[in-house]
C-alpha positions as CSV (number, residue, x, y, z in Angstrom):
1,M,0.0,-0.1,0.1
2,Y,1.0,3.3,-0.9
3,K,1.8,5.3,2.2
4,P,4.1,8.2,1.4
5,E,6.1,9.9,4.7
6,I,6.7,13.4,5.4
7,I,10.2,13.6,4.1
8,L,11.1,17.1,4.1
9,E,10.6,19.4,7.1
10,G,10.7,22.1,5.2
11,A,8.5,21.5,2.5
12,P,5.7,18.9,3.9
13,N,4.1,18.7,0.5
14,A,7.3,17.0,-0.5
15,R,6.9,13.0,-1.2
16,D,8.8,10.6,-2.8
17,L,5.9,8.7,-5.0
18,G,7.7,5.5,-5.0
19,G,5.5,2.6,-3.8
20,L,2.7,3.2,-6.4
21,E,1.7,0.6,-8.2
22,T,0.9,0.3,-11.9
23,V,-2.4,-1.6,-13.6
24,D,0.1,-4.4,-14.7
25,G,1.3,-5.5,-11.3
26,R,4.9,-3.0,-10.9
27,K,5.9,-0.6,-8.7
28,V,7.3,3.3,-8.9
29,K,11.0,2.5,-7.9
30,A,12.0,4.4,-4.6
31,N,13.9,7.5,-4.5
32,R,13.6,8.1,-8.7
33,L,10.5,10.6,-8.7
34,I,9.8,13.2,-5.6
35,R,6.8,15.8,-6.1
36,S,7.1,18.8,-3.5
37,G,6.4,22.7,-3.3
38,N,9.0,24.8,-3.1
39,L,12.4,23.9,-1.5
40,H,13.5,27.5,-0.2
41,R,12.8,27.0,3.3
42,I,14.3,23.2,3.3
43,S,16.5,22.2,6.6
44,D,20.1,21.3,7.1
45,A,18.9,17.7,7.8
46,D,16.6,17.7,4.5
47,A,19.2,18.9,2.0
48,E,21.0,15.4,4.0
49,Y,17.7,13.6,3.2
50,L,18.1,14.8,-0.6
51,K,22.2,13.6,-0.6
52,K,21.3,10.3,0.8
53,A,18.2,9.4,-1.7
54,G,20.5,10.3,-4.2
55,L,19.0,13.6,-5.7
56,R,19.9,14.3,-9.3
57,K,18.0,16.8,-10.6
58,V,15.4,19.7,-9.1
59,V,12.9,20.6,-11.6
60,D,11.5,24.0,-11.0
61,L,7.9,24.6,-12.8
62,R,7.6,28.2,-11.1
63,T,7.5,31.1,-12.7
64,A,10.1,34.1,-13.0
65,Q,8.9,36.6,-10.1
66,E,8.4,33.3,-7.8
67,R,12.0,31.9,-8.2
68,R,13.6,35.4,-7.5
69,E,11.3,36.0,-4.5
70,K,11.8,32.1,-2.6
71,P,14.8,30.8,-4.2
72,D,15.3,27.3,-4.0
73,R,18.1,26.3,-1.4
74,V,21.0,25.3,-3.3
75,I,22.4,21.4,-2.5
76,D,26.2,20.7,-4.0
77,G,25.8,18.5,-6.7
78,V,22.4,18.8,-7.8
79,Y,21.6,19.5,-11.3
80,Y,18.6,22.7,-11.2
81,I,16.5,23.0,-14.1
82,V,14.4,25.9,-14.7
83,C,11.0,24.6,-16.3
84,P,8.1,26.9,-16.0
85,I,4.7,25.7,-16.7
86,M,3.0,28.9,-17.2
87,P,4.1,31.8,-18.7
88,D,3.7,34.5,-16.6
89,R,1.8,35.3,-13.3
90,V,-1.8,33.5,-12.9
91,E,-4.5,34.7,-10.0
92,G,-4.5,31.7,-7.9
93,I,-2.1,29.3,-8.7
94,T,1.3,31.4,-8.7
95,R,1.7,33.3,-5.9
96,E,3.9,36.7,-5.1
97,T,5.9,36.5,-1.8
98,P,4.8,38.7,0.7
99,K,7.1,40.7,3.6
100,T,5.1,39.9,6.5
101,E,2.1,37.9,6.7
102,A,-0.1,40.5,7.5
103,E,0.9,41.6,3.9
104,E,0.4,38.0,2.9
105,A,-3.4,38.1,4.1
106,K,-4.1,41.2,2.8
107,R,-2.7,40.3,-0.9
108,M,-4.7,36.9,-0.3
109,I,-8.1,38.5,0.5
110,A,-7.6,41.8,-2.0
111,M,-6.8,38.5,-5.2
112,A,-9.8,36.9,-3.5
113,K,-12.3,40.0,-4.0
114,H,-10.6,40.6,-7.6
115,L,-11.3,37.4,-8.6
116,M,-14.9,36.6,-7.3
117,S,-16.1,39.5,-9.0
118,R,-15.8,37.6,-12.5
119,N,-17.4,34.0,-10.0
120,S,-17.7,33.6,-6.6
121,D,-17.5,30.0,-6.3
122,G,-13.9,29.2,-5.5
123,R,-14.3,25.0,-7.1
124,T,-15.1,27.4,-9.6
125,Q,-12.5,29.3,-10.4
126,M,-10.1,26.2,-9.6
127,K,-11.6,23.9,-12.1
128,S,-11.3,26.7,-14.6
129,L,-7.8,27.0,-14.3
130,Y,-6.6,23.1,-14.3
131,P,-7.7,23.0,-18.4
132,L,-5.0,26.0,-19.0
133,F,-2.2,23.0,-18.2
134,V,-3.3,20.7,-21.3
135,S,-4.6,23.2,-23.7
136,L,-2.0,26.4,-23.5
137,D,1.1,25.6,-25.8
138,H,3.3,27.5,-23.6
139,C,1.8,24.8,-20.8
140,V,2.4,22.0,-23.2
141,E,5.9,22.4,-25.0
142,H,7.0,23.0,-21.0
143,F,5.2,20.0,-19.8
144,A,7.1,17.6,-22.9
145,E,9.9,19.3,-22.0
146,F,9.3,17.7,-18.7
147,F,9.1,14.5,-19.9
148,R,12.4,15.2,-21.7
149,I,14.0,15.4,-18.5
150,L,12.8,12.5,-16.8
151,L,13.9,10.5,-19.8
152,D,17.4,12.0,-20.1
153,T,17.9,10.8,-15.9
154,E,19.3,7.2,-16.1
155,D,19.8,7.2,-12.3
156,G,19.2,9.4,-8.8
157,A,16.1,11.0,-8.0
158,V,14.1,14.0,-9.9
159,L,12.5,16.2,-7.8
160,F,9.5,18.6,-9.5
161,H,8.2,21.2,-7.5
162,C,5.8,24.5,-8.0
163,T,5.0,26.8,-4.9
164,M,3.0,24.5,-2.8
165,G,3.2,21.3,-5.4
166,K,-0.2,21.4,-5.6
167,D,-1.3,22.1,-9.1
168,R,1.5,22.8,-11.3
169,A,3.2,19.6,-9.4
170,G,0.2,18.0,-9.0
171,T,-0.6,18.1,-12.4
172,A,2.7,17.3,-13.7
173,A,3.2,14.3,-11.2
174,A,-0.6,13.1,-13.0
175,L,0.9,13.2,-16.4
176,A,4.3,10.7,-15.4
177,L,2.3,8.5,-13.4
178,Y,-0.1,7.7,-16.2
179,A,2.7,7.5,-18.5
180,L,3.7,4.6,-16.3
181,G,1.0,3.1,-16.4
182,V,-0.7,4.0,-13.1
183,S,-4.2,3.6,-12.5
184,R,-6.4,6.7,-13.0
185,E,-7.5,6.3,-9.1
186,S,-4.3,6.0,-7.8
187,I,-3.3,9.2,-9.4
188,V,-6.4,10.9,-7.8
189,K,-5.4,9.3,-4.3
190,D,-1.9,10.6,-4.7
191,Y,-2.9,14.0,-6.2
192,L,-5.3,14.1,-3.1
193,I,-2.7,13.7,-0.6
194,T,-2.0,17.7,-0.5
195,A,-4.9,18.6,1.2
196,E,-3.9,16.7,3.9
197,R,-0.6,18.3,4.2
198,C,-1.0,21.8,3.0
199,A,-4.1,22.1,5.6
200,P,-1.9,23.2,9.0
201,G,-0.7,25.9,6.4
202,T,-3.9,26.7,5.0
203,K,-5.6,27.1,8.1
204,H,-3.0,29.3,10.0
205,L,-3.5,31.6,6.1
206,I,-7.4,31.5,6.6
207,E,-6.7,32.5,10.4
208,G,-4.2,35.5,9.6
209,C,-6.9,36.9,7.0
210,R,-9.7,36.4,9.6
211,K,-7.6,39.4,11.4
212,F,-8.5,42.0,8.1
213,T,-11.7,40.7,7.1
214,N,-14.8,38.5,8.8
215,D,-16.1,38.3,4.9
216,E,-17.0,34.4,5.5
217,A,-17.6,33.9,1.8
218,V,-14.1,35.8,1.1
219,L,-12.5,33.4,3.7
220,E,-14.4,30.2,2.3
221,F,-13.1,31.6,-1.3
222,I,-9.1,31.9,0.0
223,Y,-9.9,28.5,1.4
224,R,-10.6,26.9,-2.2
225,L,-7.3,28.3,-4.2
226,D,-5.3,27.2,-1.1
227,T,-6.4,23.4,-1.5
228,V,-7.2,20.3,-3.7
229,E,-10.2,18.8,-5.1
230,E,-11.1,16.2,-6.6
231,D,-12.3,17.5,-9.2
232,F,-9.8,19.6,-10.5
233,I,-7.3,17.5,-12.0
234,N,-10.3,15.5,-13.2
235,T,-11.2,18.3,-15.3
236,S,-7.7,18.3,-16.7
237,F,-8.3,14.5,-17.8
238,E,-11.7,15.8,-19.1
239,T,-10.2,18.4,-21.4
240,V,-7.0,16.1,-23.0
241,E,-10.6,13.8,-23.7
242,Q,-12.7,16.5,-25.0
243,L,-9.5,18.3,-27.3
244,Y,-7.2,15.1,-28.1
245,G,-9.4,12.2,-27.8
246,G,-7.8,10.7,-24.6
247,M,-4.5,10.9,-22.5
248,D,-2.7,8.6,-25.0
249,N,-3.3,11.0,-27.5
250,F,-1.8,13.9,-25.8
251,L,1.3,12.2,-24.5
252,K,2.1,10.7,-28.0
253,D,0.7,13.4,-30.8
254,K,1.8,16.5,-28.1
255,L,4.2,15.7,-25.0
256,G,6.0,13.5,-27.8
257,M,5.9,10.2,-25.7
258,D,5.2,7.4,-28.7
259,S,5.4,3.8,-27.6
260,E,9.3,3.5,-27.7
261,K,9.2,6.7,-25.1
262,I,6.9,5.2,-23.1
263,N,8.9,1.9,-23.3
264,R,12.1,3.7,-21.7
265,L,10.1,5.8,-19.3
266,R,8.7,2.7,-17.7
267,D,12.3,1.0,-17.7
268,L,13.8,4.1,-16.1
269,Y,11.3,4.4,-13.0
270,L,9.8,0.9,-12.6
271,E,10.8,-1.9,-10.3
């Protein structure tokens, strides 16, 4: 049974995807694929853990602004690769870094009110973002680059991350796991672990926002932006089905993952 541990104290949403089973009975190798939030606050112990895990590459899925504001802690001997999934700032996904918690709360409230002027349903807002990952040319091109990085890593661990490790990293994990032959049910279960891992941070954020607003609708909206739900990732799958006729076609025709590359990927990352 896949029950990933919290492996990094400074990035609580980080987890090794090793142990996830494929539909044909194989398993993702341990210390090969690690998904995470940003590495800005990882500790010395975290860095040592990653070294022992054989970390070879870090793939940063964030925008330039996010990287400037919260640069990854650099670990000796690790190759850092920039692969921004989104072309620029996207409200609700990319996150600016405030100088204080009060500033963060005020920014979140302002962003929520702005987004609510379009649609007051936070779930609907988040669902509307996920189709972009599999339809915008920039996003598709960078997910194709992500797969090229995976295919070019014959040993050691590849850690990929965005800011919270929930939307962009969640989609990257879903695509990689599907290509490896993991069932959609297991992909969704891994995706939903993020809701539990990010819950303490989300609770802290909401408590901070309450100091500046008592509007429960705004607070509920912020909560939806800061978590994940099954409908969110399912929207990506549904969009792929509508636009490309299925995930297999998307992998082959848009991400360059033909049967030969799929087999190589599985040889590299599966037991």
